[in-house]
C-alpha positions as CSV (number, residue, x, y, z in Angstrom):
1,M,137.3,116.6,114.4
2,L,135.1,118.9,116.4
3,Y,132.9,118.2,119.4
4,N,129.4,119.5,120.0
5,S,127.5,119.8,123.2
6,T,124.4,117.5,123.4
7,R,122.4,120.6,124.6
8,D,123.8,123.1,122.1
9,K,125.3,122.0,118.8
10,N,126.5,125.5,118.1
11,V,129.2,124.7,120.7
12,K,132.2,123.4,118.7
13,L,135.4,122.5,120.4
14,K,138.5,120.7,119.4
15,A,139.2,117.4,121.1
16,S,141.9,118.9,123.4
17,E,139.5,121.7,124.4
18,A,136.7,119.2,125.2
19,I,139.0,117.0,127.3
20,L,140.1,120.0,129.4
21,K,136.5,121.3,129.8
22,G,135.0,117.9,130.7
23,L,131.4,119.1,130.7
24,S,129.9,121.8,128.5
25,D,128.9,125.1,130.2
26,D,125.3,124.4,129.3
27,G,125.5,121.1,131.2
28,G,125.7,119.0,128.0
29,L,128.2,116.3,127.2
30,F,130.6,116.5,124.2
31,V,129.9,114.3,121.2
32,P,131.9,114.0,118.0
33,E,130.4,116.1,115.2
34,S,130.7,113.0,113.0
35,F,131.9,109.4,113.2
36,P,135.0,108.6,111.2
37,A,135.6,105.2,109.5
38,L,138.4,102.9,110.3
39,K,141.4,103.7,108.1
40,S,142.8,100.2,108.2
41,S,141.0,96.9,107.7
42,L,140.3,94.7,110.7
43,K,142.5,92.1,109.2
44,E,145.4,94.7,109.1
45,L,144.6,95.8,112.7
46,S,144.7,92.2,113.9
47,E,148.4,92.2,113.2
48,L,149.0,95.1,115.6
49,D,149.5,95.1,119.4
50,Y,147.2,97.0,121.8
51,K,149.2,100.2,121.7
52,D,149.2,100.4,117.9
53,I,145.5,99.7,117.7
54,A,145.0,102.4,120.4
55,Y,146.9,104.8,118.1
56,E,144.8,103.9,115.1
57,I,141.5,104.4,116.9
58,M,142.3,107.4,119.0
59,S,144.0,109.3,116.2
60,L,140.7,109.4,114.4
61,F,139.0,111.2,117.3
62,L,141.9,113.2,118.9
63,D,143.3,114.7,115.7
64,D,144.4,118.0,117.1
65,L,147.1,116.1,119.0
66,T,150.2,115.4,116.9
67,G,151.1,111.8,116.2
68,D,154.1,112.2,118.5
69,E,152.0,113.7,121.3
70,L,149.4,110.9,121.0
71,R,152.1,108.2,120.8
72,E,153.7,109.5,124.0
73,C,150.4,109.5,125.8
74,I,149.7,105.9,124.8
75,D,153.2,104.7,125.6
76,N,153.0,106.2,129.1
77,A,149.6,104.6,129.7
78,Y,149.9,101.0,128.6
79,G,153.1,99.3,129.8
80,D,154.4,97.6,132.9
81,N,151.6,99.1,135.0
82,F,149.4,96.3,133.5
83,D,150.1,92.7,134.6
84,T,150.0,91.3,131.1
85,P,151.5,92.5,127.8
86,D,148.1,91.8,126.1
87,I,146.7,94.7,128.2
88,A,143.1,93.3,127.7
89,P,143.3,89.5,127.3
90,I,140.3,87.2,126.5
91,S,139.3,84.0,128.2
92,Y,136.9,81.5,126.9
93,A,134.4,79.9,129.3
94,D,130.9,78.5,129.1
95,G,130.4,79.4,125.4
96,S,131.4,83.1,125.7
97,Y,134.5,85.2,125.4
98,Y,135.3,87.1,128.6
99,L,137.2,90.3,127.8
100,E,139.3,90.9,130.9
101,L,139.6,94.6,131.5
102,Y,141.0,94.4,135.0
103,H,144.7,93.8,134.5
104,G,145.7,97.4,135.3
105,P,147.0,98.9,138.5
106,T,143.6,99.2,140.3
107,I,142.2,95.9,138.9
108,A,139.1,97.4,137.3
109,F,138.2,98.4,133.7
110,K,138.4,102.1,134.6
111,D,142.2,101.7,134.3
112,M,141.8,101.2,130.6
113,A,140.9,104.9,130.2
114,L,142.1,106.5,133.4
115,Q,145.7,105.5,132.8
116,I,145.8,107.6,129.7
117,L,143.5,110.5,130.6
118,P,146.0,112.3,132.8
119,H,148.5,112.2,129.9
120,L,145.8,113.4,127.4
121,M,144.8,116.2,129.8
122,T,148.4,117.5,130.4
123,A,149.1,117.3,126.6
124,S,145.8,119.2,126.0
125,A,146.7,121.8,128.6
126,K,150.1,122.4,127.0
127,K,148.6,122.6,123.5
128,N,146.0,125.2,124.7
129,G,148.4,127.3,126.8
130,V,146.6,126.6,130.0
131,S,148.3,128.2,132.9
132,K,145.8,127.4,135.7
133,D,145.9,124.3,137.8
134,I,143.3,121.7,136.7
135,V,140.9,120.6,139.4
136,I,139.4,117.1,138.8
137,L,136.1,116.5,140.6
138,T,134.8,113.0,140.3
139,A,131.9,111.0,141.6
140,T,132.4,107.3,141.9
141,S,130.3,104.2,142.5
142,G,133.5,102.3,143.4
143,D,136.1,101.9,140.7
144,T,136.4,105.3,138.9
145,G,137.6,106.9,142.1
146,K,140.7,104.8,142.8
147,A,141.6,104.6,139.1
148,A,141.3,108.4,138.7
149,M,143.3,109.0,141.9
150,A,146.0,106.6,140.8
151,G,146.2,108.1,137.4
152,F,146.4,111.7,138.5
153,A,148.5,111.2,141.7
154,D,151.3,113.8,141.8
155,V,150.7,114.8,138.2
156,P,152.0,118.4,138.1
157,H,149.4,121.2,138.0
158,T,146.5,119.0,138.8
159,K,144.4,118.2,141.9
160,I,141.8,115.6,142.2
161,M,139.0,115.1,144.7
162,V,136.8,112.0,144.6
163,F,133.3,111.7,146.2
164,F,132.0,108.2,147.0
165,P,128.7,107.1,148.7
166,H,129.3,106.2,152.3
167,G,128.5,102.5,152.7
168,G,127.9,102.1,149.0
169,V,131.2,100.6,147.9
170,S,132.9,97.4,148.8
171,D,135.5,97.5,151.5
172,V,138.3,96.8,149.1
173,Q,137.1,99.6,146.9
174,R,137.0,102.0,149.9
175,L,140.4,100.9,151.1
176,Q,141.9,101.5,147.7
177,M,140.7,105.1,147.7
178,V,141.4,106.1,151.3
179,T,144.9,104.7,151.2
180,Q,145.9,106.4,147.9
181,K,149.2,108.3,148.1
182,G,149.8,111.6,146.4
183,G,150.0,115.2,147.6
184,N,147.3,116.3,145.2
185,V,144.6,113.7,145.9
186,S,141.6,113.5,148.2
187,A,138.8,111.0,148.7
188,V,135.6,111.9,150.7
189,S,132.7,109.7,151.6
190,V,129.3,111.3,151.3
191,D,125.9,110.6,153.0
192,G,124.0,109.5,150.0
193,N,124.2,107.3,146.9
194,F,126.2,107.6,143.7
195,D,123.5,109.6,142.0
196,D,123.6,112.1,144.8
197,C,127.4,112.4,144.4
198,Q,127.2,112.7,140.6
199,T,124.5,115.3,140.9
200,G,126.5,117.3,143.4
201,V,129.6,117.3,141.1
202,K,127.5,118.5,138.2
203,Q,126.0,121.2,140.3
204,I,129.4,122.5,141.2
205,F,130.5,122.4,137.6
206,N,127.4,124.5,136.7
207,D,127.9,127.0,139.5
208,A,129.1,130.1,137.6
209,S,130.0,132.1,140.7
210,F,132.0,129.3,142.3
211,K,133.7,128.7,139.0
212,A,134.7,132.4,138.8
213,E,135.9,132.2,142.4
214,L,138.2,129.3,141.5
215,E,139.5,130.9,138.4
216,A,140.5,133.9,140.4
217,G,142.5,131.5,142.6
218,G,144.2,130.0,139.6
219,Y,142.1,126.9,139.1
220,Q,139.8,125.5,136.4
221,F,137.5,122.5,136.7
222,S,137.5,119.3,134.7
223,S,136.3,115.7,135.2
224,A,137.6,112.2,135.2
225,N,134.2,110.7,135.0
226,S,133.0,109.1,131.8
227,I,131.2,112.3,131.0
228,N,134.7,113.4,129.8
229,I,135.2,112.6,126.2
230,G,138.9,111.8,127.1
231,R,137.5,108.8,129.1
232,L,135.2,107.6,126.4
233,I,137.4,107.5,123.4
234,P,140.1,105.1,124.9
235,Q,137.3,102.7,125.8
236,I,136.5,102.2,122.1
237,V,139.9,100.7,121.7
238,Y,139.5,97.5,123.7
239,Y,136.4,96.4,121.7
240,V,138.3,96.7,118.4
241,H,141.2,95.0,120.0
242,A,139.0,92.1,121.3
243,Y,137.6,91.6,117.8
244,C,141.1,91.6,116.3
245,N,142.2,89.1,119.0
246,L,139.5,86.7,118.0
247,L,140.3,87.2,114.3
248,K,144.0,86.7,114.8
249,N,143.4,83.5,116.7
250,E,141.0,82.2,114.0
251,K,138.0,82.2,116.4
252,I,136.1,84.3,113.9
253,S,136.5,85.2,110.2
254,D,137.0,88.7,108.9
255,G,133.6,90.4,108.8
256,D,131.8,88.0,111.1
257,K,129.5,89.7,113.6
258,V,129.9,89.5,117.3
259,S,127.5,90.6,120.1
260,I,128.9,92.5,123.1
261,C,127.4,92.2,126.6
262,V,128.3,95.0,129.1
263,P,127.4,95.2,132.8
264,T,126.0,98.8,132.7
265,G,125.6,101.6,135.2
266,N,126.5,105.0,133.9
267,F,126.3,103.8,130.3
268,G,129.8,104.9,129.3
269,N,131.3,101.4,128.7
270,I,128.5,100.2,126.4
271,L,128.4,103.5,124.7
272,A,132.0,103.0,123.7
273,A,131.0,99.6,122.1
274,Y,128.2,101.4,120.3
275,I,130.7,103.9,118.9
276,A,133.0,101.1,117.9
277,K,130.1,99.7,115.8
278,R,129.5,103.2,114.3
279,I,133.1,103.3,113.0
280,G,133.0,99.9,111.4
281,L,133.2,97.1,114.0
282,P,130.9,94.2,112.9
283,V,128.6,94.1,115.9
284,D,125.3,92.3,115.9
285,R,123.7,93.3,119.3
286,L,124.8,95.4,122.2
287,I,123.5,93.7,125.3
288,C,122.9,96.1,128.2
289,A,123.0,94.2,131.4
290,S,121.7,95.7,134.7
291,N,121.4,94.6,138.3
292,V,118.1,95.1,140.2
293,N,118.6,98.9,139.7
294,N,117.2,98.1,136.2
295,V,116.3,101.6,135.0
296,L,118.1,101.0,131.7
297,T,116.4,97.6,131.1
298,D,113.0,99.4,131.4
299,F,114.2,102.2,129.1
300,F,115.2,99.9,126.3
301,N,112.0,97.9,126.6
302,T,109.6,100.8,126.8
303,G,111.3,104.0,125.6
304,T,110.6,105.6,129.0
305,Y,113.5,106.5,131.4
306,D,112.1,106.7,134.9
307,R,114.4,107.1,137.9
308,K,111.5,107.3,140.3
309,R,112.0,103.9,141.9
310,D,113.6,102.3,144.9
311,F,117.4,102.4,145.0
312,H,119.1,99.1,145.9
313,L,122.5,98.5,147.3
314,T,123.8,95.3,145.7
315,M,126.8,93.0,145.4
316,S,127.6,94.8,142.1
317,P,127.9,98.4,143.5
318,S,129.4,100.0,140.4
319,M,126.1,99.5,138.8
320,D,124.0,100.9,141.6
321,I,123.0,103.9,139.6
322,L,119.6,105.4,138.6
323,I,120.8,108.3,136.6
324,S,123.0,107.0,133.7
325,S,124.7,110.2,132.5
326,N,126.2,108.8,129.3
327,L,122.7,107.8,128.0
328,E,122.4,111.5,127.2
329,R,124.9,111.0,124.4
330,L,122.8,108.2,122.9
331,I,119.6,110.2,123.2
332,Y,121.3,113.1,121.3
333,L,122.5,110.7,118.5
334,I,119.2,108.8,118.0
335,S,117.3,112.1,118.0
336,G,119.2,113.1,114.8
337,C,121.5,115.3,116.9
338,D,118.6,117.4,118.1
339,D,120.2,119.5,120.8
340,K,116.9,121.2,121.8
341,A,115.1,117.9,122.2
342,T,118.0,116.4,124.2
343,A,118.1,119.4,126.5
344,S,114.3,119.1,127.0
345,F,114.5,115.4,127.9
346,M,117.3,116.1,130.4
347,S,115.3,119.0,131.9
348,E,112.3,116.6,132.3
349,L,114.5,114.1,134.0
350,S,115.8,116.7,136.4
351,S,112.4,118.2,137.2
352,E,110.0,115.3,136.8
353,G,112.2,112.3,137.2
354,S,111.4,110.7,133.9
355,Y,111.1,111.3,130.1
356,T,109.8,109.3,127.1
357,I,111.5,109.4,123.8
358,T,109.6,109.6,120.5
359,E,108.6,106.6,118.4
360,S,111.1,107.6,115.7
361,M,113.8,107.6,118.3
362,K,112.9,104.2,119.5
363,A,114.0,102.8,116.1
364,G,117.5,104.0,117.0
365,L,117.6,101.5,119.9
366,D,117.5,98.5,117.6
367,D,121.2,98.0,118.1
368,F,120.5,97.2,121.8
369,I,118.8,94.5,123.8
370,A,118.6,94.7,127.6
371,G,118.0,92.5,130.6
372,Y,118.8,92.3,134.3
373,A,119.8,89.9,137.0
374,S,118.5,89.7,140.5
375,E,120.9,89.2,143.5
376,A,120.2,85.5,143.6
377,E,120.7,85.1,139.9
378,T,124.0,87.0,140.1
379,A,125.2,84.7,142.9
380,S,124.0,81.5,141.1
381,E,125.9,82.6,137.9
382,I,129.2,83.0,139.8
383,K,128.7,79.5,141.3
384,R,127.6,77.9,138.1
385,I,130.5,79.3,136.0
386,Y,133.0,78.3,138.6
387,E,131.7,74.8,139.2
388,D,131.3,74.1,135.5
389,T,134.5,75.6,134.1
390,G,136.8,76.6,137.0
391,Y,136.7,80.2,135.8
392,V,136.1,82.9,138.4
393,I,134.1,86.1,137.6
394,D,133.3,89.1,139.7
395,T,129.8,90.2,140.6
396,H,129.4,92.7,137.7
397,T,130.7,90.3,135.1
398,A,128.2,87.7,136.5
399,V,125.3,90.1,135.9
400,A,126.4,90.4,132.2
401,S,127.0,86.6,131.9
402,F,123.6,85.8,133.4
403,V,121.8,88.2,131.1
404,A,123.6,87.0,128.0
405,N,122.9,83.4,128.8
406,R,119.3,84.0,129.5
407,L,118.7,86.0,126.3
408,R,120.6,83.3,124.4
409,S,118.4,80.5,125.9
410,E,115.3,82.5,125.1
411,G,116.3,82.7,121.4
412,K,116.7,86.5,121.5
413,L,120.3,86.4,120.3
414,S,121.7,85.2,117.0
415,D,124.5,82.7,116.7
416,A,127.1,85.4,116.7
417,P,129.8,84.9,119.3
418,V,129.3,86.9,122.5
419,I,132.0,89.0,124.0
420,I,131.3,89.7,127.7
421,A,133.0,92.8,129.2
422,S,134.6,91.5,132.4
423,T,135.0,94.7,134.4
424,A,136.7,93.9,137.7
425,S,138.9,91.4,139.4
426,P,137.0,89.0,141.6
427,Y,139.3,90.1,144.5
428,K,137.5,93.4,144.6
429,F,134.4,91.6,145.7
430,A,135.8,88.6,147.5
431,R,133.1,88.3,150.1
432,S,130.3,88.1,147.5
433,I,132.3,85.6,145.4
434,V,133.1,83.3,148.3
435,N,129.5,83.4,149.6
436,A,128.2,82.7,146.1
437,I,130.4,79.7,145.6
438,K,130.2,78.2,149.1
439,G,126.6,79.2,149.7
440,S,127.3,80.8,153.1
441,S,127.5,84.2,154.7
442,N,130.7,85.1,156.5
443,T,129.5,88.2,158.3
444,G,132.1,87.9,161.1
445,R,135.1,88.0,158.8
446,S,136.8,91.1,157.4
447,D,137.0,91.7,153.7
448,L,140.8,91.1,153.8
449,E,140.1,87.7,155.5
450,M,137.6,87.0,152.7
451,I,140.4,87.7,150.2
452,D,142.4,84.9,151.9
453,D,139.3,82.6,151.7
454,L,138.9,83.4,147.9
455,K,142.6,82.7,147.3
456,T,142.4,79.3,149.2
457,L,139.1,78.4,147.5
458,T,140.1,79.1,143.9
459,D,143.9,79.3,143.6
460,L,143.3,82.6,141.8
461,P,146.6,84.7,142.1
462,E,146.2,87.7,144.4
463,P,146.8,90.9,142.5
464,E,149.5,93.4,143.6
465,A,146.8,96.1,144.1
466,V,145.2,93.9,146.8
467,K,148.5,93.1,148.5
468,E,149.2,96.9,148.7
469,I,146.2,97.7,150.7
470,R,146.7,95.1,153.4
471,H,149.0,97.3,155.5
472,A,148.6,100.7,153.8
473,A,147.8,103.7,156.0
474,V,144.5,105.5,155.7
475,R,145.2,108.9,154.3
476,H,141.7,110.2,153.6
477,D,139.0,110.0,156.2
478,G,136.6,112.8,155.2
479,H,132.9,112.1,155.6
480,I,130.4,114.8,154.7
481,A,126.7,115.6,154.0
482,I,125.7,116.2,150.4
483,D,125.3,119.9,150.9
484,E,128.9,120.2,152.1
485,M,130.5,119.2,148.8
486,K,131.2,122.7,147.6
487,D,132.8,123.8,150.9
488,T,134.8,120.6,151.0
489,V,136.3,121.5,147.5
490,R,137.0,125.0,148.7
491,A,138.8,123.7,151.8
492,F,140.8,121.2,149.7
493,L,142.0,124.0,147.5
494,K,142.6,126.3,150.5
């Protein structure tokens, strides 16, 4: 299996090389040269546990790692660090199946990939004879940062620096990052939004002179963002596992189609579901759910991607994004793998702030349907689901739940069962959850006090990850301007 750059398909790297590189030198993202078919039937896969399904899926894409190497990565990633042996259990509520992706150590779906990425990266480094230390630079809208720091903490020959928008993450998300232990980690808040942080990281990656400076010092760059193919491939697994879970428990029959609804910001999580369909998962519609930063909803409805709009800080901060990086991979695929067209679209986005795909490319969007939820609609969905069923969902999951239910009520979905990607523990956004359910605003109470309120209100068990930050010392207090990111990296690496 070789990987091409979305901006130059003459670039051909093995999986381990693409994982180490993170981003292509031309600024493109790595995409599999072709999509393999599942080797086992879904019925056969339904008899396997999460680790074994992970091996079946990942071995299709990461075939330059030996079976033993890949097994070791998977065994190290998915074990007692998750609070359930199912790894990604499913709960049924209000007519939908909620795929709970937040049972890992940082209680967000990013753990599903970021618990294995450090192992994939170190195995890839060994395979390719890399002697330099790997420097991970990551922009985060809230969850990736902590999950990446936790995954790479004290991993030999790696260093990781996370940039997050100042005032643009929940207090629990911030505390999780700034209290992270590890001699090789750093978290820095930036004056700007997530798009600013993400653009700044990409600019550093594409700075040839700075890259040469670091290489002379014994370092090489990589990324833990979903632009890294080593993040994306593990995310395919939980969609296949979810289908197999329903099949094993006789909620569906073999071959039945399901729809998958994903709260979407940077487009990586729903892209993994799209790839799952490409390799054989019976998927009817992929539902792209946005908050009021609804650039993706407009794109799927019109074919025009336009980031020239107001940016909103919402109660679902991991979706507060106007430049969805992983959409580039979809653009490349629906263009017939036209690297020149893709590069042109991305250049337009950078220079003009928008682009419009061709009519023939729009046909490639038929797998998707999109919608968005306002802040009031998100809050009302949290309250409705809790009062009707007793089930508690976080703010991002509520966006997806609302969109799926509205599309269903409007007759825009088939009768296929809907799997909703539940991406974070409600405890990460306790203030918003309590306010939604009780209909009040508790501005005078700290986020940790709001956690106590949520626990009292719902009897939802408090995760270990939340208990840990209650008395943890702040270890990272950096706060910089956007144009200081490069100097901050230089200082971190001394």
